[in-house]
C-alpha positions as a printed NumPy array, in Angstrom:
array([[190.365, 198.197,  84.351],
       [189.286, 197.11 ,  80.899],
       [187.876, 199.847,  78.682],
       [184.746, 199.477,  76.617],
       [186.806, 199.59 ,  73.417],
       [189.051, 196.794,  74.705],
       [185.985, 194.681,  75.491],
       [184.59 , 195.422,  72.018],
       [187.874, 194.38 ,  70.389],
       [188.02 , 191.192,  72.484],
       [184.451, 190.313,  71.499],
       [185.231, 190.921,  67.824],
       [188.37 , 188.76 ,  68.069],
       [186.383, 185.951,  69.683],
       [183.745, 186.284,  66.964],
       [186.494, 185.768,  64.379],
       [187.715, 182.644,  66.175],
       [184.2  , 181.24 ,  66.317],
       [183.641, 181.974,  62.632],
       [186.789, 180.   ,  61.789],
       [185.627, 177.148,  64.018],
       [182.221, 177.041,  62.31 ],
       [183.833, 176.917,  58.871],
       [186.095, 174.06 ,  59.994],
       [183.13 , 172.145,  61.414],
       [181.128, 172.653,  58.222],
       [184.067, 171.474,  56.11 ],
       [184.482, 168.357,  58.255],
       [180.771, 167.581,  58.059],
       [180.899, 167.871,  54.251],
       [183.426, 165.015,  53.96 ],
       [181.809, 161.997,  52.271],
       [180.897, 159.074,  54.51 ],
       [183.017, 155.943,  54.309],
       [181.565, 152.909,  52.569],
       [182.898, 150.645,  55.31 ],
       [180.043, 150.036,  57.784],
       [182.194, 150.22 ,  60.939],
       [184.005, 153.349,  59.809],
       [180.709, 154.937,  58.81 ],
       [179.334, 154.298,  62.319],
       [182.36 , 155.97 ,  63.916],
       [182.105, 158.864,  61.462],
       [178.43 , 159.288,  62.347],
       [179.322, 159.546,  66.037],
       [182.019, 162.09 ,  65.178],
       [179.507, 164.063,  63.119],
       [177.09 , 164.15 ,  66.046],
       [179.818, 165.599,  68.255],
       [180.711, 168.149,  65.581],
       [177.054, 169.137,  65.191],
       [176.778, 169.678,  68.954],
       [179.952, 171.787,  68.922],
       [178.551, 173.751,  66.006],
       [175.324, 174.431,  67.886],
       [177.247, 175.604,  70.965],
       [179.402, 177.812,  68.772],
       [176.35 , 179.357,  67.103],
       [174.86 , 180.09 ,  70.529],
       [178.053, 181.87 ,  71.576],
       [178.069, 183.835,  68.303],
       [174.512, 185.044,  69.023],
       [175.526, 186.106,  72.543],
       [178.53 , 188.018,  71.253],
       [176.504, 189.758,  68.554],
       [173.942, 190.75 ,  71.174],
       [176.738, 192.113,  73.391],
       [178.173, 194.092,  70.469],
       [174.71 , 195.527,  69.837],
       [174.476, 196.536,  73.521],
       [177.854, 198.258,  73.168],
       [176.584, 200.094,  70.088],
       [173.424, 201.27 ,  71.855],
       [175.162, 202.177,  75.128],
       [173.456, 199.413,  77.107],
       [176.519, 197.193,  77.553],
       [177.527, 196.52 ,  81.147],
       [173.986, 196.75 ,  82.461],
       [171.789, 193.756,  83.239],
       [169.086, 193.287,  80.618],
       [166.744, 191.951,  83.291],
       [167.044, 194.316,  86.254],
       [169.117, 197.175,  84.814],
       [171.805, 196.966,  87.49 ],
       [175.418, 197.51 ,  86.511],
       [177.25 , 194.249,  85.838],
       [180.42 , 193.956,  87.916],
       [183.566, 194.581,  85.847],
       [185.103, 191.36 ,  87.205],
       [182.097, 189.446,  85.854],
       [182.498, 191.105,  82.443],
       [186.19 , 190.184,  82.512],
       [185.208, 186.517,  82.821],
       [182.067, 186.595,  80.667],
       [182.31 , 189.606,  78.353],
       [179.119, 188.707,  76.462],
       [176.962, 188.17 ,  79.539],
       [173.672, 190.066,  79.537],
       [172.987, 189.425,  83.241],
       [174.312, 190.582,  86.586],
       [175.305, 187.775,  88.96 ],
       [171.995, 187.906,  90.855],
       [169.829, 187.622,  87.74 ],
       [172.105, 184.955,  86.234],
       [171.61 , 182.866,  89.382],
       [167.826, 183.056,  88.84 ],
       [168.205, 181.539,  85.377]])
């Protein structure tokens, strides 16, 4: 069984990975656009994909920070909606989840 400290360390490690990803996305988006019209169109499409990935990454960062806050306050592992304990197997798969399986299904 995974300890709370192991979950905390895993969340912090994932946060580091996501931070690196966000910096890489920002660096790629800062590259000047090509003057060639066709290349610029392709680059714009690529930028849209990168922006979507960046938004998804920022959402995951917020979830992880919220989970780390729940660890700090002693509320981690309990559903924020109904208060029930979240199954350890669910936390193994989704360590930042704030919901038990029943409440997650409602969303």
